[in-house]
N, C-alpha and C positions, 0 to 999 in steps of 0.2 A: 445588430441582428446576427444570430448564430444559426448557420445552416447545419442541420443534423444529417450526417451521411450514414451509410450502413457499415462503415469501417470501424473497427474497435479503436479505442483510445487507451493507451497504457501510460499510467503516471506512477512514478515512484514518489509517494507523498513525503518521504523523509528527505528527499533531495540527494541522497547518496547511499552507498552501502554502509551498514552499521553492524557492529558485533551483535550476535544473537542475544546477548544479555543486556545490551543498551536499550534504553527507552527514550529515544529522541522524539521531541514533539514534532508532529507533522506540520508541513508548510501550509499556510493559509490559502495558497492558490488552489489547492485541491478542492477546498470548500467553495471557492468562487466558481470553479468549473462545474462542480456538481449542481450548484444553484442555477447557473446560466443554462446548462443543457437540459435540466429538468427531466432526467432519465435515470433509470436504475443504475447502480454501481455494483459491480461484482468485485469484492475485495479478494486479493490474492496475497497469500502469505508465503514467503520463502526464506530459507535460512542460508542464503548464499554468502552472507558475511562470515560464515564459519570457515569457508574454504577460500574465499577471495576477500581479504580484509580491505578496508578503506585505505586509500593512498598506497595500496600495495600492488606491485605488478606481478609478484609471485603468487601463484595459486597453489593451494595445498590439496593433496588427495582427500577425497571424501565424497559423501553423498549429499546432493542438494535436493531438498524436498520442496515441491510447489503445491500449495493447497488452494483450491478454489472454494471460497466461502459463499454462504447464502447472500443473495443480492440485498442491497439496501435500497429500498424504494425511494422515489423522489418525494420531496415535501418537507424534509427536515430543514431547519435553518443551518447556516454554515457551521456554527460552533457545535451544535448537536451532531451533525454529520461527522465532523472531524473527530470528536470524542468517541462516537460509536465506531468509526473506522479504526482508530487507534486501539481501542479495547479489543475489538475482534481480531485484528491482525496480530497484536502482541500476545494475546492469549493463545492463538494458534501457533505462533512461532515458539512459544514456551513448550507447547505440546509436541512439536516436531523436532525439537533440537535435542 
């Protein structure tokens, strides 16, 4: 049984920072959490991989943009949710990079 609290839950579905041009498949765990909680998900796209590369401790000067997208309502199956999430986030990253 999962108890829902009023606190936000932040998940990075790729599992790590990625370059803005990379299209890494999202981890399946994000779909399991979405199904289990049965609540809306607010996708957030950010281009931080542009200034702080994966496996890098050096951060480069630049602007990081954070976009809050339209919520995805509960009710999709895991695979539909993950695909929807990937498309929306990657489309937005393309627009903000």
